[in-house]
C-alpha positions in Angstrom: -0.1 0.1 0.2 1.7 3.3 -1.1 1.1 6.4 0.9 1.4 9.7 -0.1 4.6 11.6 1.0 5.1 12.6 4.9 5.9 16.0 5.1 8.7 16.9 8.3 6.8 18.6 11.3 7.9 17.9 15.0 10.8 15.6 15.0 10.1 13.5 17.8 6.5 12.7 16.3 8.1 12.2 12.8 10.8 9.8 13.9 7.8 7.8 16.2 5.7 7.9 12.7 8.9 6.8 10.4 9.5 3.7 13.4 5.9 2.7 12.7 6.2 2.8 8.9 9.2 0.7 9.2 7.8 -1.9 11.4 4.7 -1.9 9.3 6.7 -2.7 6.0 8.1 -5.6 8.0 4.7 -7.2 8.7 4.6 -6.2 12.4 1.3 -4.2 12.9 1.1 -5.2 16.9 4.7 -3.5 17.0 3.6 -0.5 15.1 0.8 0.5 16.8 2.6 2.1 19.9 4.9 4.3 17.8 2.1 5.3 15.4 -0.1 6.0 18.3 2.4 8.2 20.0 3.0 9.9 16.5 -0.8 10.6 16.3 -1.1 12.4 19.6 1.3 15.1 18.2 0.4 15.0 14.0 -3.4 14.2 14.5 -5.5 14.4 11.4 -2.9 14.4 8.9 -3.6 12.3 5.7 -0.3 10.6 5.8 -0.9 9.9 9.5 -4.7 8.5 9.1 -3.1 6.3 6.4 -0.8 4.7 8.5 -2.6 3.9 10.8 -5.3 2.4 8.7 -2.5 0.4 7.4 -1.7 -0.9 10.6 -5.4 -1.7 11.1 -5.7 -3.8 7.7 -2.4 -5.7 8.6 -4.4 -6.6 12.4 -7.7 -7.5 10.0 -9.8 -4.7 10.9 -11.0 -3.5 8.0 -13.9 -1.5 9.9 -11.5 0.7 11.8 -9.5 1.0 8.5 -12.1 2.0 6.2 -12.9 4.7 8.9 -9.5 5.9 9.1 -9.4 6.5 5.4 -12.7 8.2 4.9 -11.4 10.6 7.4 -7.9 11.1 5.5 -10.3 11.5 2.1 -12.0 14.0 3.9 -8.5 16.0 4.7 -7.4 15.2 1.0 -10.2 14.2 -1.6 -7.5 14.3 -4.4 -4.9 11.8 -3.4 -5.6 8.7 -5.4 -3.8 6.4 -3.1 -6.2 7.1 -0.5 -9.0 6.0 -2.6 -7.5 3.1 -3.6 -6.6 2.0 0.0 -10.4 3.0 0.9 -11.7 0.8 -1.9 -9.6 -2.1 -0.6 -11.2 -1.5 2.7 -14.5 -1.4 1.6 -14.0 -4.5 -0.2 -13.0 -6.5 2.8 -16.3 -5.4 4.5 -18.3 -6.6 1.7 -19.3 -3.2 0.1 -18.1 -4.2 -3.3 -19.9 -1.6 -5.3 -18.5 0.6 -3.0 -15.0 -0.4 -3.3 -15.4 -0.2 -6.9 -16.3 3.5 -7.2 -13.6 4.3 -5.1 -11.1 2.5 -7.5 -12.7 4.4 -10.3 -12.4 7.8 -8.5 -8.3 6.9 -7.9 -8.3 6.0 -11.8 -9.6 9.3 -12.5 -7.2 11.2 -10.5 -4.5 8.9 -11.5 -5.0 6.9 -15.1 -1.8 4.9 -14.5 -2.7 3.4 -11.6 -2.6 -0.3 -12.7 -3.5 -1.7 -9.2 -6.9 0.0 -9.5 -7.4 -1.2 -13.0 -6.7 -5.0 -12.0 -8.8 -4.9 -8.8 -11.8 -3.3 -10.6 -11.9 -6.1 -13.0 -11.2 -9.0 -10.5 -13.9 -7.9 -8.3 -16.2 -8.0 -10.9 -15.0 -11.3 -12.5 -15.3 -12.9 -8.5 -18.7 -11.7 -8.6 -20.0 -13.1 -11.8 -20.2 -9.9 -13.5 -18.1 -11.4 -16.3 -19.2 -9.0 -19.5 -18.0 -6.0 -17.3 -14.7 -7.8 -16.1 -13.8 -8.9 -20.0 -14.3 -5.2 -20.7 -12.1 -3.9 -18.1 -9.3 -6.7 -18.6 -9.5 -5.9 -22.6 -9.1 -2.6 -21.5 -6.2 -2.8 -19.3 -4.2 -5.0 -21.9 -4.7 -2.2 -24.7 -3.3 0.3 -21.9 -0.3 -1.8 -21.1 0.7 -2.3 -25.0 0.7 1.4 -25.6 3.8 2.7 -26.4 3.0 5.6 -24.3 2.3 3.9 -21.1 5.9 2.2 -21.3 7.1 5.8 -21.0 5.3 6.1 -17.4 5.7 3.1 -16.0 8.5 0.7 -14.9 9.2 -2.3 -17.3 8.9 -4.8 -14.9 5.7 -3.6 -13.3 3.9 -3.3 -16.8 5.0 -6.7 -17.6 3.4 -7.9 -14.3 0.1 -6.1 -14.8 0.1 -7.2 -18.6 0.6 -10.8 -17.8 -2.3 -10.4 -14.6 -4.4 -9.0 -16.9 -4.1 -11.6 -19.8 -3.9 -14.6 -17.2 -7.3 -13.5 -15.4 -8.8 -12.6 -19.1 -8.1 -16.2 -20.1 -9.8 -17.5 -17.3 -12.8 -15.6 -17.4 -13.0 -16.5 -21.0 -12.8 -20.2 -20.1 -15.1 -19.7 -17.8 -17.8 -18.2 -20.3 -16.9 -21.3 -22.7 -15.3 -19.2 -25.1 -12.3 -21.6 -25.2 -10.3 -20.7 -28.6 -10.7 -16.8 -27.1 -9.4 -17.9 -24.0 -6.4 -20.2 -25.4 -5.0 -17.1 -27.5 -4.8 -14.7 -24.5 -3.3 -17.4 -21.9 -0.7 -18.1 -25.1 0.1 -14.6 -25.2 0.5 -14.7 -21.0 3.1 -17.2 -21.5 5.0 -15.6 -23.8 6.1 -13.0 -21.0 6.4 -15.8 -18.4 10.0 -17.3 -17.9 10.1 -20.9 -16.6 10.8 -19.4 -13.0 8.2 -17.3 -12.6 5.6 -18.2 -9.8 3.1 -17.1 -12.2 4.0 -19.5 -14.9 2.6 -22.7 -13.2 -0.9 -21.4 -12.8 -1.2 -19.9 -16.0 -0.4 -23.5 -17.7 -2.9 -25.0 -15.4 -5.7 -22.9 -16.9 -4.3 -23.1 -20.2 -4.6 -27.1 -19.8 -8.2 -26.5 -18.5 -9.2 -25.0 -21.8 -7.3 -27.1 -23.9 -9.6 -30.2 -22.0 -12.6 -28.4 -23.0 -11.8 -28.3 -27.0 -11.0 -31.9 -27.2 -7.5 -31.6 -26.9 -7.0 -33.7 -23.3 -4.0 -35.5 -24.1 -2.8 -32.1 -24.3 -4.4 -30.9 -21.3 -2.9 -33.9 -19.0 0.8 -32.7 -20.5 0.0 -29.4 -19.7 -0.6 -29.9 -15.9 2.1 -32.3 -15.8 4.5 -29.4 -16.8 2.8 -27.4 -14.2 3.1 -29.3 -11.4 6.8 -30.1 -12.5 7.5 -26.2 -11.9 4.9 -26.2 -8.7 4.9 -29.6 -7.1 3.6 -28.1 -4.0 0.5 -26.4 -5.5 -2.6 -28.2 -4.4 -5.0 -26.2 -7.3 -2.5 -28.0 -9.9 -3.2 -31.3 -8.4 -6.9 -30.8 -8.4 -7.0 -29.4 -11.9 -5.1 -32.3 -12.9 -7.3 -34.7 -11.2 -10.7 -32.9 -12.8 -9.1 -33.4 -16.6 -8.4 -37.3 -15.5 -12.0 -37.6 -14.4 -13.5 -36.2 -17.4 -11.2 -38.7 -19.6 -12.5 -41.8 -17.7 -9.8 -42.4 -15.8 -11.2 -42.1 -12.1 -8.3 -44.1 -10.4 -5.4 -41.4 -11.7 -7.8 -38.7 -10.9 -8.3 -40.3 -7.4 -4.4 -39.8 -6.9 -4.4 -36.5 -8.0 -7.0 -35.4 -5.3 -5.5 -37.2 -2.8 -2.3 -35.6 -3.3 -4.2 -31.9 -3.4 -5.6 -32.7 0.0 -2.6 -34.0 1.4 -1.0 -30.4 0.4 -3.9 -28.4 1.5 -6.2 -30.3 4.1 -9.0 -28.1 4.1 -9.2 -28.2 0.0 -13.2 -28.6 -0.1 -13.1 -28.9 -3.8 -10.5 -31.3 -4.1 -12.6 -33.5 -0.9 -15.6 -33.3 -3.4 -13.8 -34.3 -6.7 -12.6 -37.4 -4.7 -15.8 -38.0 -4.0 -16.9 -38.0 -7.8 -14.0 -40.3 -8.7 -15.1 -42.7 -5.8 -18.2 -42.6 -7.1 -17.2 -43.1 -10.6 -15.4 -46.4 -9.7 -18.8 -47.5 -7.8 -18.0 -46.6 -4.3 -20.7 -44.3 -3.5 -20.9 -45.3 0.1 -17.2 -44.0 0.3 -18.0 -41.1 -2.1 -20.6 -39.8 0.3 -18.3 -40.2 3.5 -15.9 -37.9 1.4 -18.3 -35.4 0.9 -19.4 -35.6 4.5 -15.7 -34.6 5.5 -15.5 -31.7 2.7 -18.8 -30.4 4.3 -17.3 -30.4 7.6 -14.0 -29.2 6.6 -16.0 -26.4 4.7 -19.4 -26.1 6.2 -20.4 -23.0 4.5 -19.4 -24.6 0.9 -22.9 -24.9 -0.6 -21.8 -26.6 -3.4 -20.6 -29.6 -1.4 -23.5 -29.4 0.9 -25.8 -29.9 -1.9 -23.7 -32.6 -3.5 -23.3 -34.7 0.0 -27.0 -34.3 0.7 -28.4 -34.7 -2.8 -26.2 -38.2 -2.7 -27.2 -39.1 0.7 -31.0 -38.9 -0.4 -30.2 -41.0 -3.3 -28.7 -43.4 -1.0 -31.9 -43.5 1.2 -30.2 -41.9 4.2 -32.6 -39.0 4.5 -31.3 -38.4 8.3 -28.0 -37.8 7.2 -29.3 -34.9 4.8 -31.3 -34.0 7.7 -28.5 -33.5 9.8 -26.1 -31.4 7.9 -29.2 -29.3 6.4 -30.9 -28.2 9.5 -27.8 -26.5 11.3 -26.6 -24.8 7.8 -30.5 -23.6 7.1 -30.4 -22.2 10.7 -27.5 -19.8 9.6 -28.5 -19.3 5.7 -32.6 -19.4 6.1 -32.7 -18.4 2.5 -31.1 -21.0 0.5 -34.0 -22.7 -1.6 -31.4 -25.4 -2.9 -30.9 -26.4 0.8 -34.6 -25.9 1.8 -35.8 -28.4 -1.2 -33.2 -31.1 -0.1 -34.4 -30.8 3.2 -38.1 -31.0 2.0 -36.9 -34.2 0.2 -35.7 -35.7 3.4 -38.8 -34.8 5.3 -40.9 -36.8 2.9 -38.7 -39.6 2.7 -39.2 -39.8 6.6 -42.8 -39.8 6.1 -42.6 -36.4 7.8 -45.1 -34.8 5.2 -46.1 -31.6 7.2 -42.9 -30.5 7.6 -41.6 -31.2 4.2 -44.7 -29.2 3.1 -44.0 -26.3 5.4 -40.2 -26.6 4.0 -41.2 -26.8 0.4 -43.5 -23.5 0.8 -40.4 -21.7 2.0 -38.3 -22.8 -1.2 -41.4 -22.2 -3.3 -41.3 -18.4 -2.0 -37.8 -18.0 -2.7 -37.7 -19.7 -6.4 -41.2 -20.2 -8.0 -39.9 -21.1 -11.0 -37.6 -23.7 -10.1 -38.8 -27.1 -11.7 -37.4 -29.3 -9.0 -39.0 -27.0 -6.1 -42.3 -27.1 -8.0 -42.7 -30.6 -8.1 -41.6 -31.0 -4.5 -44.2 -28.9 -3.2 -46.5 -30.9 -5.3 -45.2 -34.4 -3.6 -45.5 -32.8 0.0 -49.0 -31.9 -1.2 -49.8 -35.2 -2.3 -48.5 -37.1 0.8 -51.0 -34.6 2.7 -53.5 -36.0 0.8 -54.0 -32.6 -1.1 -53.6 -34.2 -5.1 -55.8 -31.6 -6.4 -53.7 -28.6 -5.5 -50.4 -30.2 -6.2 -51.4 -31.1 -10.0 -51.0 -27.3 -11.2 -47.4 -27.5 -9.9 -46.7 -30.5 -11.5 -47.6 -29.2 -14.6 -45.8 -26.2 -14.3 -43.0 -27.8 -13.3 -42.9 -29.8 -16.5 -43.9 -26.8 -18.9 -40.4 -25.2 -17.6 -38.8 -28.4 -18.0 -40.0 -30.6 -20.5 -39.7 -34.6 -20.8 -37.3 -34.7 -17.0 -38.1 -38.2 -16.0 -38.1 -37.0 -12.1 -41.0 -34.8 -12.8 -43.0 -37.4 -15.1 -42.9 -39.9 -12.4 -44.0 -37.5 -9.6 -46.4 -36.2 -11.8 -47.5 -39.8 -12.4 -48.0 -40.3 -8.5 -50.2 -37.1 -8.3 -52.4 -38.3 -11.2 -52.6 -41.8 -9.4 -53.7 -40.0 -6.2 -56.2 -38.1 -8.4 -57.5 -41.5 -9.5 -56.4 -41.0 -13.1 -54.9 -44.5 -13.5 -54.4 -44.8 -17.1 -52.6 -41.2 -17.0 -50.3 -42.3 -14.3 -49.5 -45.4 -16.2 -48.6 -43.3 -19.4 -46.4 -40.7 -17.2 -44.6 -43.5 -15.3 -43.7 -45.4 -18.9 -42.7 -42.1 -20.0 -40.6 -41.8 -17.4 -39.1 -45.0 -17.7 -38.4 -44.2 -21.1 -34.4 -44.2 -21.5 -34.2 -44.3 -17.5 -35.0 -47.5 -16.6 -33.9 -46.9 -13.2 -36.4 -44.4 -12.3 -37.3 -45.9 -8.9 -40.5 -43.8 -8.6 -41.7 -44.9 -11.9 -40.9 -48.6 -11.3 -42.7 -48.4 -8.3 -45.5 -46.6 -9.4 -46.3 -49.1 -12.3 -46.0 -51.9 -10.1 -48.2 -50.4 -7.7 -50.7 -50.0 -10.5 -50.5 -53.7 -11.9 -51.1 -55.1 -7.9 -54.1 -52.7 -8.1 -55.1 -54.3 -11.2 -54.6 -57.6 -10.2 -56.4 -57.1 -6.9 -59.7 -55.9 -8.6 -59.4 -58.9 -11.0 -58.5 -56.6 -13.7 -56.1 -58.2 -16.7 -52.5 -56.8 -16.7 -51.9 -54.3 -19.6 
């Protein structure tokens, strides 16, 4: 964090300030606090004094105090770009992304060559899935870096690093957007600026390998990851990425080894643990997959992808209590998560707790009224309560939104059966089984219809 120049005033106060700054540069914020406070007692709300107090607060992970200090500094010197830039960092730490972007843009109006501010804006947009806006920011930054006049104002190494960071980030963003050919061009350009000993080279090689895999060049992708791992053998994300490509290639056992290596390097790596579960599942060990997902959930209880995967698999394996045990505490912390509510509603249905299932699915429905699975599961709860007539329009809407889904067809068949429309139910069950003979709801529904006909003396169809 750069700072405004420090004018000399009271010698003792300035010496204490200098001591505090030196300690901050060594990362020793707790020791810097005393001389900084001594200097502040004399210097007061001078912008540079407030700035270094804010830096100290950020090093202590107190973004709220830092935000207040930088805000006061800006009030004293509103045209200093680095105060605006750092104020944006504090706002981002407080989760106020739009305000942070506003301050970084203000810093850029005051100082257009602030490459760090441009990278911050683009990265913040990308991390929050505002991908089109992020793409424009990265493309503009690359153009700025490539202009001859920019090279006259910015040191060559700083310019090279900015260009590499912008290109590598843009390449990964294009990969996320599915524009893989464009991503390869940008990532290849980034690699031209990266010598083998540059710490950024292995991650860029990894992103390029992921992109190669997406265009069907799987062998090149695996070789790319192997080269990246040779350069950075302790990078857990690279091992996880290699496992991802190997798993897509049908090499589940090799993928498992890569995921295990990633977890060995970084034990709290929830994504790698989740991927390990997928690899176990691909090898037929669904129970083991569930255990690994449960472990990933314990490691990262706020990781929603892990929670959904784990509870969905638990439900598929007929373990609703296990899903319930994970979902209920999560929903106490995040009561408006529609997907978690949906899975909990299914768990209650499987445990014959129809009233709780209905209440839970109604909450999910209010949050996601056009989500087909939420619609059909609310309908299932109503059927379980003997209210099939209310359920019917929900099932119809679900199928209109997602035609032909065998799960929705099977549940609608059960609704029709509850309404006494046996032939319609049979047709829906049969359609659900077409191409999906393992659809348990449809199979059981057809068996029930045949049993009903046998009891009534009717010849089976």
